Structures are given as structure tokens and as C-alpha cells.
C-alpha positions in Angstrom: -8.8 -34.4 6.8 -11.3 -33.9 3.9 -9.4 -31.5 1.7 -10.2 -31.6 -2.0 -7.8 -30.1 -4.5 -9.1 -28.9 -7.9 -6.8 -27.7 -10.6 -8.9 -25.9 -13.3 -6.8 -26.7 -16.3 -8.9 -26.6 -19.4 -6.3 -24.6 -21.3 -3.6 -27.0 -20.3 -1.2 -24.3 -19.0 -1.0 -25.8 -15.5 -0.3 -29.2 -16.6 3.3 -28.9 -15.7 2.4 -28.1 -12.1 -0.4 -30.7 -11.4 2.0 -33.3 -9.7 3.9 -30.5 -7.8 0.6 -29.1 -6.6 -0.6 -32.2 -5.2 2.8 -32.7 -3.3 2.6 -29.3 -2.0 -0.8 -29.6 -0.5 0.3 -33.0 1.1 3.3 -31.1 2.6 1.1 -28.3 3.7 -1.3 -30.6 5.6 1.5 -32.4 7.2 3.1 -29.3 8.4 -0.1 -27.6 9.9 -2.2 -30.5 11.1 -0.8 -30.3 14.7 -1.7 -26.6 14.9 -5.4 -27.0 14.2 -7.7 -29.3 12.5 -8.8 -28.5 9.0 -11.7 -30.5 7.6 -14.1 -30.1 4.7 -12.3 -27.7 2.4 -11.8 -27.3 -1.4 -8.8 -25.9 -2.8 -8.9 -24.7 -6.6 -5.7 -23.7 -8.4 -6.7 -21.8 -11.5 -4.9 -19.9 -14.3 -5.4 -16.2 -13.5 -2.5 -13.8 -14.3 -4.9 -11.0 -13.3 -5.1 -11.9 -9.7 -1.6 -13.3 -9.2 1.1 -11.4 -7.3 3.2 -10.2 -10.5 6.6 -10.3 -8.6 6.2 -14.1 -8.4 3.1 -15.2 -10.3 0.8 -16.6 -7.6 -1.9 -15.4 -5.2 -4.3 -16.8 -2.7 -7.8 -16.1 -1.6 -10.0 -17.6 1.0 -13.4 -17.0 -0.4 -15.3 -18.4 2.7 -14.6 -20.9 5.4 -14.9 -23.8 3.0 -13.1 -22.7 -0.2 -9.6 -21.4 -1.0 -8.4 -20.3 -4.6 -4.9 -20.1 -5.8 -4.5 -18.0 -8.8 -1.4 -18.8 -11.0 0.3 -17.1 -13.9 2.0 -19.6 -15.7 3.9 -17.0 -18.0 5.4 -15.4 -15.2 9.3 -15.5 -15.3 9.8 -16.6 -11.7 6.7 -18.9 -11.3 8.8 -22.4 -12.3 11.5 -21.6 -10.0 9.2 -20.8 -6.8 6.1 -22.7 -7.5 6.5 -25.3 -4.8 7.7 -23.3 -1.9 5.4 -20.4 -2.7 2.4 -22.7 -3.0 3.3 -24.0 0.5 3.6 -20.6 2.0 0.3 -19.5 0.2 -1.7 -22.4 1.5 -0.4 -22.0 4.8 -1.5 -18.6 5.0 -4.9 -19.4 3.6 -5.4 -22.2 5.9 -4.9 -19.9 8.8 -7.5 -17.8 7.4 -10.0 -20.9 7.3 -9.3 -21.7 11.0 -9.9 -18.2 12.0 -13.0 -17.7 9.8 -14.6 -20.9 11.5 -13.6 -19.2 14.9 -14.0 -15.6 15.2 -14.4 -14.8 11.5 -12.1 -13.1 9.1 -13.5 -9.7 10.2 -15.6 -7.0 9.2 -13.7 -4.0 10.4 -10.1 -2.6 9.0 -8.7 -3.7 12.4 -10.1 -7.1 12.2 -9.0 -7.7 8.9 -5.6 -6.5 9.4 -5.0 -8.4 12.3 -6.2 -11.7 10.3 -3.8 -10.9 7.7 -0.9 -10.2 10.0 -1.6 -13.5 12.0 -1.8 -15.5 8.9 1.7 -14.4 7.9 3.3 -15.0 11.1 1.7 -18.5 11.0 3.4 -18.9 7.7 6.8 -17.7 9.1 6.4 -20.0 12.0 5.5 -23.2 9.6 7.8 -22.6 6.9 10.7 -21.1 8.8 10.8 -18.0 6.8 13.2 -15.2 8.2 12.5 -12.4 6.2 9.1 -10.8 5.9 7.0 -11.1 2.8 7.1 -8.2 0.3 3.6 -7.1 1.6 4.4 -7.1 5.1 7.6 -5.0 4.5 6.1 -2.4 2.3 6.3 0.6 4.7 9.2 2.1 6.5 9.1 2.8 10.3 7.8 6.5 9.7 5.2 5.3 7.5 4.0 2.7 9.7 3.5 5.6 12.5 2.0 7.8 10.2 -0.5 5.4 8.3 -1.4 3.8 11.8 -2.7 7.2 12.9 -4.7 7.5 9.8 -5.8 3.8 10.0 -7.0 4.4 13.5 -10.1 6.4 12.3 -11.3 3.4 10.4 -10.2 0.7 12.8 -14.0 0.0 13.9 -15.5 1.1 10.5 -17.3 -2.0 8.8 -17.5 0.1 5.6 -14.0 0.7 5.4 -12.5 0.3 1.7 -10.6 -2.9 1.6 -9.1 -2.2 -1.8 -7.8 1.1 -0.8 -6.1 0.0 2.4 -4.9 -3.4 1.4 -3.8 -2.8 -2.2 -3.1 1.0 -2.5 -4.6 4.1 -3.7 -2.9 6.9 -5.9 -5.8 9.2 -5.4 -5.7 8.8 -1.4 -1.8 8.6 -1.2 -2.0 5.1 0.6 0.8 3.0 -0.7 0.3 -0.7 -2.2 0.0 -3.3 0.7 -0.4 -0.6 3.6 -2.9 -2.7 5.6 -0.8 -5.8 5.1 2.2 -3.9 6.6 0.1 -2.3 9.5 -1.4 -5.8 10.5 2.1 -7.4 10.5 3.5 -4.7 12.7 0.7 -4.9 15.2 0.8 -8.8 15.5 4.5 -8.6 15.7 4.3 -6.0 18.6 2.0 -8.5 20.4 4.4 -11.3 19.8 7.3 -9.3 21.1 5.3 -8.7 24.4 4.2 -12.1 24.7 7.3 -14.3 23.6 5.7 -17.6 24.5 2.9 -17.1 22.2 2.7 -18.2 18.7 0.4 -17.3 15.8 -0.5 -20.9 15.5 -2.2 -20.7 19.0 -3.8 -17.5 18.3 -6.3 -18.1 15.2 -9.4 -17.7 17.4 -8.1 -14.5 19.3 -10.3 -11.5 18.8 -8.5 -8.3 17.2 -9.8 -6.2 20.3 -8.3 -8.7 22.5 -4.8 -8.5 20.7 -4.8 -4.9 20.8 -5.7 -4.7 24.5 -2.9 -6.8 25.8 
């Protein structure tokens, strides 16, 4: 696997995490290589408190099929305690995005994006053994899921949907933070309940409409 790790550390604040980052990437590759091959990929870890999830100080973003960024807040009070496991979890999630992007694509509609995110988190659960949903997958209760699914359905096939509003929330539109993540996780979960022999590791190339139709 030709996977290059770049740690952008001009200010030196990521120095304590350099070796841990290398170890986490190596472990991630070891865990996922049997699920799907990933080649020719750059992974950049950089100091960016603004784009890290404040609850634990890290965030991932797959910019394109060849480039993943991991933002870190070195001053987050939780980061030193959770860095290794969270980095593996985040990398696994983003690697699933890469595999999906290189087949059916991330998605250009709300439904496609929701399914892509839901599959990536179920893959992370599968690989890491995580038992509890991530914070963003558990942001809505049952009634909210039913309510926001009905609203989201209007945008399912909309290529001009507002990604920020649906995934990160909008006070003006009364959409809670992480709504689309929770909806996508729910929809993928319903599919997996109906198909207990299936795993997210086998579904990275499954189109969203195919998942919804079965």
C-alpha cells in the first residue's frame, strides 16, 4: 500500500503525537487491508482547533479520493488521552470514504451523503469493535429521527442541498447538530438489520438507492 503520512508541524505542537500517529496509521492499515485495498493515498495531520470536533479534539475529512486530512486541537483537554484510538477510528472512517469515492463516489445528493457517512461509521464499528454509536450518530432520539426523516426526504435527491445545514445543524432552520449523520446511521442500521449477513466492509460500492430499495 502506497500510503504517505504527512504531519504538518511547523509550530511544533504536534511533536508529542508524531510517533503515535505513525503507529496508528500502521495499525489502521493492518486492520482494514483485508476489507478492501487502498493505494496511492496521502494522509495529512495538521494543527487545526477550528475544524477539530471539540468534544475530543480531532476531526477527519476526505478531500478527494487521494487525500485525507486529520485536524487536531493539541490543547484540547481530552486529546492526549484519546489520541491513538480516536485517530484509528477516524482513519478507518475516512478510508471507507476513499474506497467508496473510488467506486460509486461520495455522493452528490443528501441521501447519498447520508448513506456514505452511515456506512463509514458502521465500518468503523466493525473494525474497532466499538459497541456504542459515535456522538454524531446518536444525536437524535427516535421521535426526532422519524420527524427529520420526513423533512429530509424532500431533499433526498437534491444535488443542491445544504450540506452544512443538514450535517452540522442550523438554528435558523431548527435542524439539530449532526442530524444527517444520525439519519444516515439509522438508515444503514435498518438495512443491516434486514441483512444480518452483510457488513459495511462489503458495502462500500453499494449505491444509496440500492440500499434504500432492499
